[in-house]
C-alpha positions as CSV (number, residue, x, y, z in Angstrom):
1,M,11.7,32.9,5.2
2,I,13.3,30.8,8.0
3,R,16.9,29.8,7.7
4,D,18.5,26.7,9.3
5,S,20.5,29.1,11.5
6,D,17.4,30.9,12.9
7,S,15.7,30.0,16.2
8,V,12.6,28.1,15.3
9,T,9.4,26.9,16.9
10,V,7.0,24.3,15.8
11,D,4.5,27.1,14.9
12,S,7.0,29.1,13.1
13,L,7.9,26.1,10.8
14,R,4.2,25.3,10.2
15,K,3.5,29.0,9.2
16,Q,6.4,28.8,6.7
17,A,5.3,25.3,5.2
18,A,4.3,26.7,1.8
19,A,7.6,28.4,1.4
20,L,9.6,25.5,2.7
21,F,7.8,23.0,0.3
22,P,6.8,25.1,-2.7
23,A,6.2,22.0,-4.9
24,S,4.4,20.0,-2.6
25,P,0.6,19.7,-2.9
26,T,0.4,19.3,1.0
27,P,3.2,21.6,2.5
28,L,1.5,21.9,5.9
29,L,1.1,18.2,6.2
30,D,4.6,17.6,5.1
31,A,6.0,20.0,7.6
32,E,3.9,18.6,10.4
33,C,4.9,14.9,9.6
34,I,8.6,15.8,9.4
35,L,8.3,17.7,12.7
36,G,6.8,14.7,14.4
37,F,9.6,12.5,13.1
38,V,12.3,14.8,14.2
39,L,10.9,15.5,17.7
40,G,9.9,11.8,18.2
41,V,6.3,12.5,18.8
42,S,3.0,12.1,17.0
43,R,1.8,14.7,14.5
44,T,-1.1,15.5,16.9
45,E,1.4,16.1,19.8
46,T,3.2,18.7,17.6
47,L,0.0,20.5,17.1
48,A,-0.5,20.7,20.7
49,H,2.9,22.2,21.5
50,G,3.3,24.9,18.8
51,E,5.4,27.0,21.2
52,R,8.0,24.4,21.5
53,E,11.4,25.7,20.3
54,L,13.6,23.1,18.6
55,T,17.1,22.5,19.7
56,P,19.9,23.2,17.3
57,E,20.2,19.6,16.7
58,E,16.5,19.2,16.0
59,G,16.5,22.3,13.8
60,A,19.4,20.8,11.7
61,A,17.6,17.5,11.4
62,F,14.5,19.2,10.3
63,F,16.1,21.3,7.6
64,A,18.1,18.3,6.4
65,A,14.9,16.4,5.9
66,A,13.2,19.5,4.4
67,G,15.9,19.5,1.8
68,K,15.2,15.8,0.9
69,R,11.6,16.6,0.5
70,R,12.1,19.6,-1.8
71,G,14.3,17.3,-3.8
72,G,11.1,15.1,-4.4
73,L,11.7,12.5,-1.9
74,P,8.4,11.4,-0.4
75,V,7.8,12.1,3.4
76,A,7.1,8.5,3.9
77,Y,10.6,7.7,2.8
78,I,12.1,10.3,5.0
79,T,10.2,9.3,8.2
80,G,10.2,5.6,7.4
81,I,6.5,5.3,8.3
82,K,3.2,5.6,6.5
83,E,-0.3,5.2,8.0
84,F,-2.6,2.9,6.2
85,F,-6.0,1.6,7.2
86,G,-5.4,2.9,10.7
87,L,-1.9,1.1,11.1
88,D,1.5,2.5,11.0
89,F,3.6,0.7,8.3
90,C,7.3,0.8,7.9
91,V,8.2,1.8,4.4
92,T,11.6,1.5,2.5
93,P,12.5,2.8,-1.0
94,E,12.5,-1.0,-2.1
95,A,8.6,-1.0,-1.7
96,L,5.8,1.3,-3.0
97,I,4.4,3.5,-0.4
98,P,0.8,2.7,0.6
99,K,-1.7,4.9,-0.9
100,G,-5.1,5.9,0.3
101,D,-7.0,4.6,-2.8
102,T,-5.8,1.1,-1.9
103,E,-7.8,1.1,1.3
104,I,-10.8,0.6,-1.1
105,L,-9.2,-2.7,-2.0
106,V,-9.0,-3.7,1.6
107,E,-12.6,-2.6,2.3
108,R,-14.0,-4.5,-0.6
109,T,-12.1,-7.7,0.3
110,L,-13.2,-7.5,3.9
111,E,-16.9,-7.3,2.7
112,A,-16.2,-10.5,0.6
113,L,-14.7,-12.3,3.5
114,Q,-17.8,-11.5,5.5
115,T,-19.8,-13.5,3.1
116,M,-17.4,-16.2,2.7
117,G,-17.1,-17.4,6.3
118,P,-16.1,-21.0,6.9
119,A,-19.7,-21.9,8.5
120,D,-21.4,-20.4,5.5
121,R,-19.4,-22.7,3.1
122,G,-19.6,-25.8,5.2
123,R,-16.0,-25.9,6.3
124,D,-14.4,-25.7,9.7
125,R,-11.1,-24.0,8.7
126,P,-9.7,-20.5,8.2
127,L,-10.2,-18.8,4.7
128,R,-6.9,-18.9,2.7
129,V,-6.0,-15.5,1.3
130,W,-3.2,-14.8,-1.1
131,D,-1.9,-11.3,-1.2
132,V,-0.1,-11.0,-4.5
133,C,2.4,-8.1,-5.1
134,T,2.4,-7.5,-1.4
135,G,4.9,-4.8,-1.1
136,T,5.1,-3.5,2.4
137,G,2.3,-6.1,3.3
138,C,-0.2,-3.3,3.9
139,V,-3.2,-5.0,2.2
140,G,-2.6,-8.5,3.5
141,I,-1.7,-7.5,7.0
142,S,-4.7,-5.1,7.2
143,L,-7.0,-7.8,6.1
144,F,-5.6,-10.2,8.6
145,L,-6.0,-7.8,11.5
146,H,-9.5,-6.6,10.5
147,S,-11.1,-9.7,9.0
148,P,-14.4,-10.9,10.5
149,V,-13.4,-14.5,10.0
150,P,-10.1,-16.5,10.7
151,L,-7.5,-16.3,7.9
152,E,-4.5,-18.2,6.7
153,L,-2.6,-15.5,4.7
154,T,0.2,-15.9,2.0
155,L,2.0,-12.8,1.0
156,T,4.2,-12.8,-2.1
157,D,6.3,-10.4,-4.1
158,I,8.8,-10.6,-6.9
159,S,11.1,-8.2,-4.9
160,P,13.0,-9.4,-2.1
161,G,13.4,-6.0,-0.7
162,A,9.6,-5.6,-0.6
163,L,9.2,-8.9,0.9
164,S,11.5,-8.1,3.5
165,A,9.6,-5.0,4.5
166,A,6.4,-7.0,4.5
167,R,8.1,-9.4,6.9
168,R,9.2,-6.5,9.1
169,N,5.7,-5.0,9.3
170,A,4.2,-8.4,10.2
171,R,6.6,-8.9,13.1
172,R,5.6,-5.2,14.2
173,L,1.8,-5.4,13.9
174,I,0.7,-9.1,14.2
175,P,0.6,-10.8,17.7
176,P,3.3,-13.6,17.9
177,D,0.5,-16.1,18.8
178,K,-1.1,-15.4,15.4
179,A,2.1,-15.1,13.3
180,G,1.9,-18.8,12.5
181,A,-1.0,-18.2,10.2
182,L,1.2,-16.1,7.8
183,D,3.4,-17.5,5.1
184,F,5.8,-15.4,2.9
185,A,7.3,-16.4,-0.5
186,Q,9.2,-14.5,-3.3
187,A,7.2,-15.1,-6.5
188,D,6.4,-13.5,-9.9
189,L,2.7,-12.9,-9.6
190,L,1.0,-16.5,-9.3
191,D,4.1,-18.4,-9.9
192,L,4.0,-19.9,-6.4
193,P,5.3,-23.5,-6.8
194,R,3.4,-24.6,-3.6
195,A,0.3,-26.7,-4.2
196,G,-3.1,-25.6,-3.0
197,L,-6.1,-23.5,-3.7
198,F,-7.1,-20.0,-2.2
199,D,-10.5,-18.7,-1.3
200,V,-9.5,-15.3,-2.1
201,I,-6.6,-13.7,-4.2
202,V,-6.1,-10.0,-3.6
203,A,-3.6,-8.0,-5.4
204,N,-2.4,-4.3,-6.0
205,P,-0.2,-5.1,-9.0
206,P,1.9,-2.5,-11.0
207,Y,-0.4,-0.8,-13.6
208,V,1.1,2.4,-14.7
209,P,2.2,2.4,-18.4
210,E,6.1,2.0,-18.7
211,A,6.8,5.4,-20.1
212,E,4.5,7.1,-17.7
213,A,5.9,5.3,-14.7
214,R,9.5,6.4,-15.6
215,A,8.3,9.9,-16.2
216,L,6.8,10.0,-12.7
217,L,10.0,9.0,-11.1
218,R,12.1,11.9,-12.7
219,D,10.8,14.0,-9.9
220,G,13.1,12.2,-7.3
221,R,10.2,10.4,-5.4
222,G,12.4,7.3,-5.4
223,E,9.8,4.6,-5.6
224,P,10.8,1.4,-7.4
225,V,9.7,1.4,-11.1
226,L,9.1,-2.4,-10.7
227,A,6.2,-1.6,-8.4
228,L,4.8,0.9,-10.8
229,S,5.2,-0.2,-14.4
230,G,2.7,-2.6,-15.6
231,G,4.2,-3.0,-19.1
232,P,3.9,-0.9,-22.2
233,T,0.2,-0.3,-22.0
234,G,0.1,-0.6,-18.1
235,F,-2.3,-3.6,-18.3
236,E,0.0,-6.5,-19.1
237,V,0.8,-7.5,-15.5
238,T,-3.0,-7.3,-14.6
239,E,-3.8,-9.4,-17.7
240,R,-1.4,-12.1,-16.5
241,L,-2.8,-11.9,-13.0
242,I,-6.3,-12.5,-14.1
243,A,-5.3,-15.1,-16.7
244,G,-3.8,-17.2,-14.0
245,A,-6.1,-16.6,-10.9
246,A,-8.8,-19.0,-11.8
247,R,-6.6,-21.9,-11.6
248,R,-5.5,-20.9,-8.0
249,L,-9.0,-20.3,-6.7
250,V,-11.5,-22.7,-5.1
251,P,-15.0,-22.9,-6.9
252,G,-16.8,-19.7,-5.7
253,G,-13.5,-18.1,-4.9
254,R,-12.8,-14.4,-5.3
255,L,-10.4,-12.2,-7.2
256,L,-10.0,-8.6,-6.2
257,V,-7.4,-6.5,-8.0
258,E,-6.6,-2.8,-7.9
259,I,-6.6,-1.2,-11.4
260,D,-5.7,1.9,-13.3
261,E,-8.8,4.1,-13.4
262,R,-8.7,4.1,-17.2
263,A,-8.7,0.2,-17.4
264,G,-12.2,-0.5,-15.9
265,S,-13.8,-1.8,-19.0
266,L,-10.8,-3.7,-20.1
267,A,-10.6,-5.4,-16.7
268,A,-14.2,-6.3,-16.7
269,E,-13.9,-7.9,-20.2
270,T,-10.7,-9.8,-19.3
271,L,-12.3,-11.3,-16.3
272,A,-15.4,-12.3,-18.3
273,E,-13.0,-13.8,-21.0
274,R,-11.3,-15.9,-18.3
275,G,-14.5,-17.3,-16.9
276,F,-15.1,-15.2,-14.0
277,R,-18.7,-14.4,-13.0
278,K,-20.3,-11.7,-10.7
279,I,-17.9,-9.2,-12.1
280,A,-18.0,-5.9,-10.5
281,L,-16.0,-2.6,-10.6
282,F,-15.7,-0.5,-7.4
283,P,-15.0,3.3,-7.5
284,D,-12.4,5.4,-5.7
285,L,-13.4,8.6,-3.9
286,A,-13.3,10.4,-7.2
287,G,-15.7,8.0,-8.7
288,K,-13.2,6.4,-11.0
289,P,-12.9,2.5,-11.3
290,R,-10.3,1.5,-8.8
291,V,-11.0,-2.3,-7.9
292,A,-12.2,-5.1,-10.3
293,S,-13.7,-8.2,-8.8
294,G,-14.7,-11.6,-10.1
295,T,-15.8,-15.0,-8.8
296,R,-14.7,-18.2,-10.1
């Protein structure tokens, strides 16, 4: 087992990844990401230079970061970066780390936008999209940059810290000449005082049952419980979101929301009860319901 006093190379640390991060499901990936962060290069570059020997300062930085990871802190909070939909997003402990399953929400929303182009709807204006519970802004910003049609994007979150992270990512990733099409506001779900209707509302709300969310956070991962807990059953926040969404959508507007895999039937029933039509459930890579969608 390598000690922090030993002379180490990139390859030697990669080979010791399982021993360095015994509780991690992805020890090699963790080691490579932390190495890239410490050395100031991409993960790919670390793989291409396995013989590189770390300086004493780099070695100390690596082992300090490795200690945080062993304590349960996610790699994204250590490096401050998480890749999502081909983009690097800055992350902070005040916002949920972007998850791979959420890319399904982006993909399905892009498909919806493709069918709702202004010309198809007899309008000569950008589509108005509202990203509720935006967190780091990963969903809304990815939609804005990949949309097949022009968008006006509103991003809201109840957490001022999360909203600050979203603003930071927008400044990093969106060209200045397009930044005027974005609007940020602090709001509890759909409690946005501004008037107006939206063509699409997209959301990744907290949907983990309260007790389960708090149990998950006991491992030191540091994510905000506010971004995880959806209430006692986990569905309370989603239910509020669906209940209010129809009042904020244009006729024919779409709601797409990420859900707990155990809540597919409940989400579909709730959408129907609130008057939505063309209800659909979209699976994640494991075949479990991950996104619920309905049309006003």
